[in-house]
Backbone as CSV, one residue per row, in Angstrom:
resi,resn,N_x,N_y,N_z,CA_x,CA_y,CA_z,C_x,C_y,C_z
1,MET,0.844,-1.186,0.000,0.000,0.000,0.000,0.886,1.245,0.000
2,GLN,0.524,2.223,-0.783,1.281,3.469,-0.906,1.159,4.315,0.362
3,LEU,2.288,4.799,0.869,2.265,5.667,2.040,1.700,7.026,1.650
4,ALA,0.784,7.557,2.467,0.187,8.861,2.213,-0.347,9.436,3.513
5,SER,-0.518,10.732,3.553,-1.123,11.383,4.717,-2.487,10.759,4.981
6,GLY,-2.777,10.530,6.253,-4.042,9.922,6.649,-3.975,8.414,6.819
7,MET,-2.903,7.779,6.327,-2.738,6.338,6.494,-2.276,6.052,7.930
8,LEU,-2.527,4.824,8.366,-2.063,4.384,9.682,-0.909,3.412,9.529
9,LEU,0.042,3.530,10.415,1.109,2.543,10.570,0.811,1.806,11.871
10,VAL,0.650,0.495,11.789,0.402,-0.312,12.976,1.653,-1.150,13.209
11,ALA,2.246,-1.000,14.383,3.477,-1.716,14.691,3.246,-3.221,14.654
12,THR,4.127,-3.929,13.963,4.063,-5.385,13.947,4.782,-5.908,15.188
13,PRO,4.578,-7.157,15.560,5.300,-7.716,16.708,6.822,-7.686,16.519
14,ALA,7.283,-7.626,15.271,8.724,-7.585,15.011,9.352,-6.245,15.403
15,LEU,8.571,-5.198,15.520,9.092,-3.872,15.858,9.323,-3.798,17.360
16,GLN,10.583,-3.806,17.751,10.927,-3.839,19.172,11.460,-2.515,19.713
17,ASP,11.492,-1.469,18.886,11.898,-0.145,19.355,10.899,0.286,20.434
18,PRO,11.354,0.548,21.667,10.424,0.884,22.755,9.566,2.118,22.472
19,ASN,10.009,2.981,21.570,9.209,4.149,21.208,7.954,3.771,20.420
20,PHE,7.952,2.561,19.826,6.872,2.210,18.914,6.214,0.852,19.149
21,VAL,6.608,0.113,20.158,5.994,-1.190,20.427,4.487,-1.010,20.637
22,ASP,3.686,-1.798,19.896,2.225,-1.798,20.003,1.558,-0.467,19.659
23,THR,2.210,0.367,18.861,1.639,1.674,18.543,0.852,1.676,17.238
24,VAL,0.039,2.720,17.119,-0.653,3.066,15.883,-0.255,4.509,15.594
25,VAL,0.348,4.729,14.426,0.827,6.055,14.046,-0.015,6.564,12.887
26,LEU,-0.511,7.773,13.010,-1.215,8.438,11.919,-0.205,9.270,11.143
27,LEU,-0.083,9.009,9.837,0.814,9.803,9.003,0.179,11.154,8.714
28,LEU,0.896,12.225,9.055,0.416,13.579,8.840,0.976,14.192,7.567
29,ASP,2.165,13.755,7.187,2.806,14.314,6.006,3.764,13.285,5.429
30,VAL,3.641,13.027,4.137,4.541,12.129,3.426,4.978,12.870,2.173
31,SER,6.299,13.026,2.014,6.813,13.754,0.854,8.135,13.137,0.420
32,ASP,8.743,13.742,-0.571,10.056,13.295,-1.042,11.136,13.503,0.021
33,GLU,10.842,14.299,1.035,11.814,14.602,2.083,11.685,13.690,3.301
34,GLY,10.669,12.820,3.315,10.478,11.917,4.439,9.024,11.859,4.859
35,ALA,8.802,11.470,6.114,7.439,11.327,6.625,7.382,11.792,8.069
36,LEU,6.179,12.224,8.473,5.951,12.696,9.826,4.588,12.177,10.264
37,GLY,4.511,11.751,11.520,3.246,11.257,12.054,3.187,11.406,13.554
38,VAL,2.065,11.002,14.131,1.908,11.014,15.586,1.365,9.670,16.053
39,VAL,1.840,9.229,17.206,1.359,8.008,17.831,-0.013,8.320,18.450
40,LEU,-1.023,7.570,18.057,-2.390,7.843,18.498,-2.774,7.182,19.818
41,ASN,-2.034,6.172,20.238,-2.494,5.378,21.381,-1.560,5.407,22.582
42,ARG,-0.961,6.573,22.849,-0.106,6.715,24.035,-0.475,7.965,24.825
43,PRO,-1.580,7.903,25.572,-1.932,9.059,26.403,-0.937,9.200,27.551
44,SER,-0.682,10.434,27.939,0.170,10.683,29.104,-0.744,10.955,30.300
45,GLN,-0.158,11.312,31.417,-0.926,11.678,32.612,-1.085,13.191,32.715
46,VAL,-0.469,13.928,31.775,-0.465,15.393,31.827,-1.740,15.940,31.185
47,LEU,-2.471,16.732,31.946,-3.694,17.352,31.429,-3.349,18.482,30.469
48,VAL,-4.095,18.573,29.382,-3.907,19.684,28.440,-4.093,21.004,29.185
49,ALA,-5.036,21.065,30.095,-5.303,22.286,30.860,-4.083,22.765,31.640
50,ASP,-3.195,21.842,32.028,-2.016,22.214,32.805,-0.912,22.835,31.955
51,VAL,-0.905,22.582,30.655,0.173,23.099,29.805,-0.321,24.028,28.690
52,LEU,-1.560,23.873,28.283,-2.155,24.713,27.231,-3.575,25.091,27.654
53,GLU,-3.661,25.832,28.727,-4.940,26.126,29.379,-6.025,26.636,28.435
54,PRO,-5.719,27.517,27.480,-6.796,28.002,26.602,-7.487,26.893,25.797
55,TRP,-6.824,25.752,25.614,-7.375,24.667,24.793,-8.120,23.623,25.616
56,ARG,-8.213,23.817,26.922,-8.811,22.829,27.829,-10.217,22.411,27.434
57,ASP,-11.027,23.343,26.935,-12.411,23.030,26.601,-12.589,22.600,25.148
58,VAL,-11.500,22.574,24.390,-11.574,22.221,22.974,-11.199,20.758,22.732
59,VAL,-10.294,20.210,23.550,-9.786,18.855,23.323,-10.818,17.785,23.680
60,ALA,-10.695,16.661,22.985,-11.573,15.505,23.204,-11.131,14.728,24.440
61,GLU,-12.043,13.955,25.006,-11.724,13.050,26.123,-10.799,11.950,25.621
62,PRO,-9.882,11.462,26.377,-9.423,12.007,27.642,-8.642,13.308,27.398
63,GLU,-8.813,14.271,28.266,-8.265,15.621,28.066,-6.804,15.707,28.505
64,VAL,-5.996,14.801,27.983,-4.575,14.738,28.324,-3.735,14.926,27.065
65,LEU,-2.470,15.261,27.286,-1.519,15.264,26.185,-1.242,13.822,25.790
66,PHE,-1.052,13.583,24.530,-0.650,12.270,24.041,0.816,12.339,23.668
67,ARG,1.538,11.246,23.884,2.949,11.176,23.497,2.981,10.842,22.005
68,GLY,3.190,11.862,21.191,3.114,11.725,19.738,4.293,11.025,19.108
69,GLY,5.396,10.953,19.819,6.582,10.297,19.289,7.829,10.820,19.965
70,PRO,8.956,10.239,19.602,10.198,10.570,20.300,10.878,11.859,19.841
71,VAL,10.399,12.493,18.781,11.049,13.687,18.242,10.310,14.937,18.717
72,GLY,11.058,15.951,19.125,10.464,17.231,19.492,9.479,17.161,20.631
73,THR,9.795,16.410,21.667,8.847,16.207,22.766,8.599,17.464,23.599
74,ASP,9.391,18.503,23.393,9.161,19.758,24.108,8.176,20.666,23.364
75,GLY,7.690,20.216,22.217,6.702,20.957,21.444,5.406,20.182,21.343
76,ALA,4.371,20.854,20.851,3.065,20.207,20.753,2.459,20.421,19.369
77,LEU,1.735,19.386,18.906,0.982,19.431,17.655,-0.476,19.167,17.985
78,ALA,-1.377,19.839,17.299,-2.809,19.611,17.513,-3.415,19.003,16.260
79,LEU,-4.069,17.874,16.433,-4.776,17.183,15.364,-6.261,17.359,15.631
80,ALA,-7.027,17.660,14.574,-8.451,17.908,14.769,-9.246,17.394,13.579
81,SER,-10.549,17.279,13.798,-11.469,16.980,12.693,-12.471,18.132,12.608
82,LEU,-12.833,18.458,11.381,-13.752,19.563,11.131,-15.206,19.141,11.311
83,ARG,-16.019,20.043,11.774,-17.468,19.840,11.780,-18.007,19.996,10.355
84,ASP,-17.536,21.039,9.673,-18.011,21.370,8.331,-16.801,21.591,7.420
85,PRO,-16.620,20.744,6.409,-15.454,20.895,5.533,-15.439,22.224,4.771
86,GLN,-16.588,22.889,4.704,-16.659,24.189,4.020,-16.295,25.352,4.944
87,ASP,-16.030,25.052,6.243,-15.775,26.111,7.221,-14.534,25.815,8.069
88,PRO,-13.345,25.689,7.428,-12.149,25.449,8.234,-11.760,26.707,9.013
89,PRO,-11.266,26.547,10.225,-10.904,27.718,11.030,-9.568,28.325,10.593
90,VAL,-9.295,29.499,11.104,-7.991,30.129,10.946,-6.962,29.200,11.588
91,GLY,-5.805,29.048,10.979,-4.760,28.186,11.534,-4.923,26.721,11.183
92,TRP,-5.798,26.400,10.236,-6.075,25.011,9.830,-5.148,24.593,8.698
93,ARG,-4.595,23.372,8.802,-3.819,22.784,7.709,-4.366,21.397,7.462
94,PRO,-4.945,21.145,6.277,-5.533,19.828,6.012,-4.494,18.709,5.983
95,VAL,-4.916,17.530,6.443,-4.085,16.323,6.382,-4.726,15.333,5.422
96,ALA,-5.960,14.911,5.719,-6.695,13.965,4.868,-8.172,14.043,5.220
97,GLY,-9.010,14.288,4.242,-10.446,14.365,4.489,-10.764,15.441,5.511
98,LEU,-11.487,15.074,6.563,-11.851,16.022,7.614,-10.754,16.227,8.646
99,LEU,-9.665,15.447,8.552,-8.557,15.566,9.502,-7.591,16.664,9.091
100,GLY,-7.103,17.372,10.102,-6.109,18.400,9.836,-5.411,18.795,11.113
101,MET,-4.515,19.727,10.961,-3.768,20.229,12.108,-4.213,21.658,12.394
102,VAL,-4.225,21.995,13.671,-4.586,23.329,14.112,-3.348,23.975,14.724
103,ASP,-3.065,25.197,14.325,-1.957,25.955,14.893,-2.345,26.351,16.319
104,LEU,-1.577,25.893,17.300,-1.907,26.156,18.700,-1.678,27.612,19.102
105,ASP,-1.093,28.417,18.206,-0.962,29.852,18.462,-2.221,30.616,18.051
106,THR,-3.163,29.937,17.406,-4.428,30.555,17.001,-5.283,30.798,18.246
107,PRO,-5.860,31.984,18.377,-6.776,32.206,19.516,-7.945,31.217,19.454
108,THR,-8.264,30.609,20.586,-9.301,29.573,20.620,-10.658,30.083,20.156
109,GLU,-10.945,31.357,20.359,-12.242,31.886,19.918,-12.392,31.868,18.396
110,LEU,-11.288,31.821,17.661,-11.357,31.725,16.195,-11.598,30.288,15.729
111,VAL,-11.411,29.330,16.630,-11.584,27.913,16.315,-12.900,27.388,16.879
112,ASP,-13.387,28.037,17.927,-14.569,27.581,18.655,-15.749,27.288,17.723
113,GLY,-16.289,26.078,17.857,-17.451,25.667,17.091,-17.158,25.074,15.724
114,THR,-15.907,25.153,15.268,-15.574,24.640,13.929,-15.051,23.214,13.956
115,LEU,-14.678,22.716,15.142,-14.055,21.398,15.255,-15.007,20.379,15.873
116,ALA,-14.982,19.171,15.327,-15.753,18.073,15.910,-14.975,17.449,17.062
117,ALA,-13.650,17.430,16.953,-12.781,16.857,17.991,-11.367,17.379,17.794
118,MET,-10.596,17.381,18.872,-9.194,17.801,18.794,-8.397,17.058,19.851
119,ARG,-7.162,16.764,19.521,-6.249,16.109,20.449,-4.886,16.775,20.308
120,VAL,-4.152,16.885,21.414,-2.841,17.525,21.419,-1.772,16.466,21.700
121,PHE,-0.704,16.511,20.899,0.381,15.546,20.980,1.687,16.245,21.317
122,ALA,2.391,15.731,22.322,3.729,16.206,22.640,4.697,15.362,21.825
123,GLY,5.384,15.994,20.892,6.332,15.286,20.041,5.662,14.628,18.859
124,TYR,6.512,14.038,18.021,6.034,13.377,16.808,7.026,12.302,16.399
125,ALA,6.624,11.517,15.433,7.498,10.492,14.852,7.945,11.005,13.482
126,GLY,9.211,10.902,13.191,9.716,11.392,11.916,10.674,10.402,11.278
127,TRP,10.647,10.359,9.953,11.508,9.467,9.182,12.150,10.253,8.059
128,GLY,13.419,10.009,7.810,14.117,10.631,6.699,13.762,9.962,5.382
129,VAL,14.342,10.476,4.313,14.089,9.970,2.967,14.334,8.459,2.913
130,GLY,13.325,7.702,2.506,13.433,6.257,2.342,13.425,5.439,3.618
131,GLN,13.561,6.073,4.772,13.646,5.339,6.039,12.367,4.567,6.347
132,LEU,11.224,5.218,6.234,9.964,4.544,6.540,9.676,3.444,5.520
133,ASP,9.950,3.693,4.250,9.777,2.649,3.232,10.583,1.413,3.596
134,GLY,11.799,1.614,4.086,12.649,0.499,4.498,12.064,-0.252,5.681
135,GLU,11.515,0.472,6.652,10.919,-0.171,7.821,9.677,-0.982,7.436
136,VAL,8.906,-0.461,6.486,7.724,-1.194,6.009,8.179,-2.462,5.286
137,GLU,9.181,-2.340,4.420,9.684,-3.502,3.667,10.249,-4.581,4.577
138,GLU,10.890,-4.189,5.678,11.466,-5.185,6.589,10.423,-5.798,7.516
139,GLY,9.178,-5.326,7.442,8.110,-5.926,8.236,7.863,-5.309,9.587
140,SER,8.304,-4.070,9.804,8.085,-3.416,11.093,6.700,-2.802,11.233
141,TRP,6.064,-2.481,10.107,4.776,-1.803,10.132,3.784,-2.455,9.182
142,TYR,2.529,-2.541,9.621,1.411,-2.802,8.716,0.928,-1.419,8.284
143,VAL,0.704,-1.208,7.010,0.187,0.066,6.511,-1.276,-0.152,6.142
144,VAL,-2.165,0.593,6.805,-3.603,0.403,6.618,-4.301,1.756,6.480
145,THR,-5.529,1.713,6.018,-6.335,2.917,5.878,-6.834,3.372,7.242
146,GLY,-6.771,4.661,7.466,-7.258,5.216,8.717,-8.679,5.721,8.589
147,GLU,-9.335,5.899,9.730,-10.661,6.496,9.810,-10.570,7.694,10.735
148,VAL,-11.370,8.711,10.502,-11.319,9.933,11.301,-11.413,9.624,12.794
149,GLY,-12.309,8.731,13.178,-12.505,8.418,14.588,-11.311,7.772,15.271
150,ASP,-10.377,7.209,14.507,-9.206,6.566,15.107,-8.418,7.534,15.979
151,ALA,-8.343,8.777,15.567,-7.523,9.759,16.278,-8.163,10.293,17.551
152,PHE,-9.460,10.043,17.744,-10.163,10.690,18.844,-10.941,9.731,19.738
153,ARG,-10.498,8.499,19.816,-11.189,7.490,20.624,-11.087,7.787,22.111
154,ASP,-12.153,7.456,22.828,-12.133,7.574,24.292,-11.202,6.530,24.899
155,ASP,-11.059,5.382,24.229,-10.272,4.257,24.739,-9.082,3.958,23.828
156,PRO,-8.076,4.836,23.796,-6.961,4.633,22.869,-6.187,3.337,23.108
157,GLY,-6.321,2.732,24.277,-5.629,1.482,24.564,-6.097,0.321,23.693
158,CYS,-7.302,0.400,23.167,-7.863,-0.667,22.316,-7.698,-0.368,20.831
159,LEU,-7.109,0.766,20.489,-7.038,1.187,19.094,-6.304,0.188,18.211
160,ARG,-5.141,-0.286,18.624,-4.360,-1.201,17.787,-5.172,-2.456,17.462
161,ARG,-5.743,-3.061,18.480,-6.536,-4.266,18.287,-7.717,-4.012,17.341
162,ASP,-8.428,-2.919,17.565,-9.610,-2.632,16.757,-9.258,-2.303,15.306
163,VAL,-8.182,-1.572,15.089,-7.739,-1.279,13.719,-7.386,-2.575,12.996
164,MET,-6.673,-3.460,13.654,-6.290,-4.722,13.014,-7.513,-5.607,12.749
165,ARG,-8.449,-5.644,13.668,-9.645,-6.486,13.495,-10.499,-6.075,12.298
166,ARG,-10.477,-4.810,11.945,-11.313,-4.367,10.824,-10.633,-4.536,9.458
167,GLN,-9.405,-5.055,9.449,-8.687,-5.241,8.185,-9.238,-6.449,7.441
168,PRO,-9.164,-6.400,6.120,-9.689,-7.515,5.325,-8.773,-8.741,5.347
169,GLY,-9.381,-9.887,5.154,-8.637,-11.137,4.952,-7.709,-11.502,6.086
170,MET,-6.569,-12.044,5.690,-5.595,-12.581,6.645,-4.984,-11.507,7.552
171,LEU,-4.970,-10.267,7.099,-4.349,-9.213,7.903,-5.018,-9.104,9.279
172,ALA,-6.317,-9.294,9.361,-7.023,-9.229,10.640,-6.520,-10.289,11.617
173,TRP,-6.037,-11.392,11.114,-5.531,-12.459,11.980,-4.273,-12.040,12.731
174,HIS,-3.571,-11.058,12.203,-2.312,-10.632,12.819,-2.497,-9.909,14.151
175,VAL,-3.732,-9.631,14.536,-3.976,-8.952,15.796,-3.408,-9.754,16.971
176,ASN,-3.378,-11.069,16.855,-2.871,-11.930,17.933,-1.546,-12.581,17.606
177,ARG,-0.885,-12.130,16.552,0.364,-12.746,16.107,1.489,-12.553,17.133
178,PRO,2.151,-13.633,17.502,3.293,-13.510,18.412,4.514,-12.982,17.661
179,VAL,5.523,-12.529,18.395,6.754,-12.031,17.784,7.369,-13.093,16.891
180,ASP,7.438,-14.330,17.379,7.990,-15.428,16.586,6.905,-16.503,16.438
181,PRO,6.201,-16.497,15.286,5.102,-17.468,15.109,5.573,-18.920,15.170
182,ASP,6.853,-19.202,14.913,7.365,-20.572,14.965,7.351,-21.135,16.373
183,LEU,7.306,-20.254,17.379,7.273,-20.702,18.764,5.851,-20.971,19.250
184,ASN,4.894,-20.706,18.420,3.494,-20.859,18.790,3.079,-22.338,18.796
């Protein structure tokens, strides 16, 4: 499957990097210069209200920062879905379909009422030219189609399992695949 913004990377059991074990990554940008995404299923204990107070009433439950990846963890990215695709707010950058990024420097009153959901991520996952393609080829990631709701689930701990279960054919069976199937 071709890598593109809006696609999901689901960590395979072979991926043992502690930054990505059992993760689901939403690709935000894929270009000739590399790829960038955020881990969707790693909530932290830090409340958004404690670090970005103006956004406290805008973010979806759970109202915590998510650990978006190992790069740039001192910064934050906001992922959101639009209520109306014809009415994007100031500071909006589209990713795929109704999904996009919101500039956290935008005054919240300019965004109020335009978003169906929003989540804030501390850090991101990044890959240089050809790096992610290599990881996919070596079997570290399943590349699957994402759905808008994947990014805003109340229960992000079940996201990996649920994404894999909805895949067609044999891919759905991999939800329970051990690291070394020969030992099964």
